[in-house]
C-alpha positions in Angstrom: 98.6 100.4 117.6 99.1 104.2 117.1 96.7 106.1 119.5 95.2 108.5 116.9 91.8 110.0 117.2 90.7 111.1 113.7 87.4 112.7 114.8 85.7 111.8 111.6 88.1 113.6 109.3 87.5 112.8 105.6 89.8 110.9 103.3 89.3 108.7 100.2 89.7 105.1 99.1 92.0 105.9 96.2 90.7 105.4 92.7 89.4 108.4 90.7 87.7 108.6 87.3 90.2 111.1 85.7 92.9 110.2 83.3 94.8 113.5 84.0 96.9 113.1 87.2 97.1 116.9 87.7 93.4 117.3 87.7 92.9 114.3 90.0 95.5 115.6 92.5 94.1 119.1 92.4 90.7 117.7 93.4 92.0 115.6 96.2 94.2 118.3 97.7 91.3 120.8 97.5 88.7 118.8 99.3 90.8 116.5 101.6 93.1 119.1 103.1 93.8 117.1 106.3 94.2 113.6 104.9 94.6 113.5 101.2 94.9 110.2 99.4 97.0 109.9 96.3 94.7 109.2 93.3 94.8 105.9 91.4 93.8 106.3 87.8 92.8 103.0 86.3 91.1 104.6 83.3 94.4 106.1 82.3 96.2 102.8 81.6 95.9 99.1 82.1 99.0 99.3 84.2 97.2 101.5 86.7 94.4 99.0 87.5 94.6 97.6 91.1 96.2 94.3 89.9 98.7 95.5 87.4 99.7 98.5 89.5 101.5 96.5 92.2 102.9 93.7 89.9 106.3 95.1 89.1 109.0 92.8 90.5 106.9 89.6 90.9 108.9 86.6 89.8 107.9 85.5 86.3 105.3 88.2 85.8 104.2 88.9 82.2 102.0 91.8 81.0 100.8 91.6 77.4 97.7 92.6 75.5 96.1 94.0 78.7 96.5 90.7 80.4 98.7 90.0 83.5 99.9 86.5 84.4 102.8 84.6 85.9 105.1 82.4 83.8 106.0 79.4 86.0 109.2 78.8 84.1 110.4 82.4 84.5 109.2 82.4 88.1 111.5 79.5 88.9 114.5 81.5 87.5 113.6 84.8 89.3 112.4 83.7 92.7 115.9 83.3 94.3 116.8 86.9 93.5 113.4 88.1 94.9 114.0 86.3 98.2 117.5 87.8 98.4 116.0 91.3 98.0 113.3 90.5 100.5 115.6 89.2 103.2 117.7 92.3 102.7 114.5 94.5 103.0 115.6 96.1 99.7 112.2 97.6 99.1 113.6 100.5 97.0 113.9 97.9 94.1 110.1 97.4 94.3 108.9 101.0 94.0 105.9 102.0 91.9 107.1 103.5 88.6 105.4 106.6 87.2 104.0 104.5 84.3 102.2 102.4 87.0 101.1 105.2 89.3 101.1 108.6 87.6 98.8 109.9 90.4 101.2 109.0 93.1 104.2 110.6 91.4 102.3 113.8 90.6 101.0 113.9 94.2 104.6 113.4 95.7 105.8 116.4 93.6 102.8 118.7 94.5 104.0 122.0 95.8 103.0 123.5 99.1 101.5 120.3 100.5 101.6 120.0 104.3 98.6 117.9 105.5 98.3 116.6 109.0 98.3 113.0 107.6 98.6 111.3 104.2 97.0 108.1 102.9 98.1 105.5 100.4 96.8 102.2 99.4 98.0 98.8 98.1 96.0 95.9 96.7 95.7 93.3 99.5 97.3 89.8 99.2 94.0 87.9 99.0 92.6 90.0 96.2 95.9 90.2 94.3 96.6 86.5 94.6 93.0 85.6 93.6 93.1 87.8 90.5 96.6 87.2 89.1 96.9 83.8 87.5 99.5 81.6 86.0 99.5 80.9 82.2 96.8 78.3 82.7 94.6 80.9 84.4 94.8 79.3 87.8 94.9 81.9 90.6 98.4 82.0 92.1 97.0 82.1 95.6 96.4 78.3 95.3 100.0 77.6 94.4 102.0 77.2 97.7 105.3 78.5 96.2 103.8 81.5 94.4 101.4 82.3 97.3 104.4 82.7 99.6 105.8 85.4 97.4 102.5 87.5 97.2 102.5 89.0 100.7 106.2 89.6 100.6 106.0 91.5 97.3 103.1 93.6 98.6 104.9 94.2 101.9 107.8 95.7 100.0 105.5 97.8 97.9 103.8 99.1 101.1 107.1 99.8 102.8 108.4 101.8 99.8 105.1 103.7 99.5 105.1 104.5 103.2 108.6 105.8 102.9 107.7 108.0 99.9 104.5 109.4 101.6 106.5 110.2 104.7 108.0 113.1 102.7 104.5 114.6 102.6 103.6 114.0 106.3 105.1 112.1 109.2 101.6 110.7 109.9 101.2 108.0 107.2 98.2 105.7 106.6 98.4 102.7 104.2 95.3 100.7 103.4 95.1 97.2 102.0 92.2 97.0 99.5 90.5 93.7 99.7 87.3 93.5 97.6 87.7 89.8 97.2 87.0 89.3 100.9 83.3 89.7 100.0 83.6 86.1 98.6 85.0 84.7 101.9 83.1 81.6 103.0 81.9 80.8 99.4 83.3 78.5 96.7 84.8 81.7 95.2 87.5 81.9 97.9 88.9 78.6 99.3 91.1 80.0 102.0 90.4 79.6 105.7 90.4 82.5 108.2 93.8 81.7 109.6 95.4 81.7 106.1 93.8 85.1 105.4 94.9 86.6 108.7 98.4 85.4 108.1 98.6 86.8 104.6 97.3 90.2 105.7 99.5 90.4 108.8 102.6 89.6 106.8 102.0 92.7 104.6 101.2 94.8 107.7 104.6 93.9 109.1 106.1 96.2 106.4 104.0 99.2 107.6 105.4 101.1 110.6 102.7 103.8 110.6 98.9 103.5 110.6 97.5 100.6 108.6 94.0 99.8 107.4 91.8 97.3 105.5 89.1 98.3 103.1 86.4 95.9 101.9 83.6 97.3 99.9 81.2 94.4 100.2 79.6 92.3 102.9 82.2 89.9 104.6 82.9 88.1 107.8 84.4 91.1 109.6 85.5 88.9 112.5 88.4 87.7 110.3 89.6 91.2 109.4 89.1 92.5 113.0 91.5 89.7 114.2 94.4 91.1 112.1 96.8 93.8 113.3 95.0 96.5 111.3 94.4 99.9 112.9 91.5 100.9 110.6 88.5 98.9 109.3 87.0 100.6 106.3 83.5 99.5 105.0 80.8 100.5 102.6 78.4 102.1 105.1 76.1 103.4 102.5 75.4 100.1 100.9 76.0 97.7 103.8 75.3 99.7 107.0 74.4 96.7 109.1 77.2 94.4 108.1 79.8 95.5 110.6 77.3 95.8 113.5 76.7 92.1 113.3 80.1 91.7 115.2 79.6 93.8 118.3 82.0 91.9 120.6 84.8 92.0 118.0 84.2 95.7 117.2 84.2 96.6 120.9 87.5 94.9 121.3 88.9 96.6 118.2 87.9 100.0 119.4 89.3 99.2 122.9 92.7 98.8 121.4 92.4 102.3 119.7 91.1 101.0 116.4 89.3 103.3 113.9 86.3 102.7 111.8 86.2 104.4 108.4 82.6 105.0 107.5 82.1 104.8 103.7 79.0 107.0 103.8 79.1 108.9 100.5 77.8 106.8 97.6 79.8 106.1 94.5 76.8 105.4 92.2 75.7 108.4 90.1 72.0 108.3 90.8 72.4 107.8 94.5 75.0 110.6 94.7 72.7 113.0 92.8 69.9 112.6 95.4 71.9 112.9 98.6 72.7 116.0 100.6 74.9 116.7 103.7 71.8 116.5 105.9 70.6 113.2 104.4 74.0 111.6 104.7 74.3 112.8 108.3 71.0 111.1 109.1 72.2 108.0 107.3 75.5 107.9 109.2 73.9 108.4 112.6 71.4 105.6 111.7 74.4 103.4 110.8 76.0 104.1 114.1 72.9 103.4 116.2 73.3 99.6 116.4 76.7 100.0 117.9 75.5 102.4 120.6 72.7 99.9 121.4 75.5 97.4 122.0 77.2 99.6 124.5 79.7 101.5 122.4 79.4 105.3 123.2 78.4 107.4 120.3 81.1 109.9 120.9 83.7 107.1 120.9 82.5 106.3 117.4 83.0 109.9 116.4 86.4 110.2 118.0 87.6 106.9 116.5 86.1 107.5 113.1 87.1 108.5 109.6 84.7 109.4 106.8 85.2 108.2 103.2 83.3 107.5 100.0 81.7 104.0 100.0 84.4 102.8 97.7 86.3 103.8 94.5 85.1 106.9 92.7 86.1 105.5 89.3 82.4 104.3 89.0 81.4 108.0 88.7 81.6 108.9 85.1 82.9 112.5 85.3 85.3 114.7 87.1 82.4 116.8 88.2 80.7 113.9 89.9 83.9 112.9 91.7 84.2 116.5 92.9 80.6 116.5 94.2 81.3 113.3 96.1 84.4 114.8 97.7 82.6 118.1 98.4 79.8 116.2 100.2 82.3 114.2 102.1 84.3 117.3 103.3 81.1 119.2 104.2 79.6 116.2 106.1 82.9 115.9 108.1 82.8 119.6 108.9 79.1 119.3 110.0 79.8 116.3 112.2 82.9 117.8 113.8 81.2 121.1 114.4 78.2 119.4 116.2 80.1 116.7 118.1 83.8 117.8 118.0 
């Protein structure tokens, strides 16, 4: 694991409410000078939602009438070529086209950009495989043949993205976004912990820099902490206590130089409107308190911490609201670093 101490620098989860990639990139670059994250723009096009965005190149994939699914007949015809590309590590054939990621391509062409690090994101294999179905609307994660392809495709997407982002900074961070992990242990997700760890780690094998996992809901964090991830990202604002229920695993994770990304800035309009830097600082310190009571030094949490919004900013209706969220995030980071740096 890379031995990086972020010191509670700010970054973002990814999605933004804008439809204009120039405006979204300008906001990200303005507020997240040290670790900008390229903006995903799901309101711009169906192809930019987190499931369609990473679908190009999957054997048998069909996109029609704002629906994405896998044709089994076509998948049989196209799988052999996919495995040939995979074994050759030909990830350039599995890039994200501009029609699928306008924010990324605008970001990569942004002038005078030289941040300390840069962040990207890929939909995780559990979430992608649970959401994309075959023509009979059965999740492809439950088909052994198709499931084997899922982490391999996403691994190549992550490899290509990391290579592209390395043009911006040599310090690259790629997150796997796994909202479906909130359903782990329920009838909504019939995979066991070893299957999930294997799926995630297979994607991580394609990432040579820093890698992270984001889950915006409550989950069994002991599963994700057992992967090879370098960063665990969680909704601190809404689920502050969820990660602290696993003190032994968190202590081990931090002991191997892991980082916790504290999602402390809310992404719900009413909550955002009532918060200030001071109130969020109090809330963050309160969220860290259970860890310190379990023997983890407070300053270690600061050193090995990142600050983020609680999740996507797409839930904020306006560009102005997204700007306020990022401004609060940047100002909170500056306050924390000034006091505890």
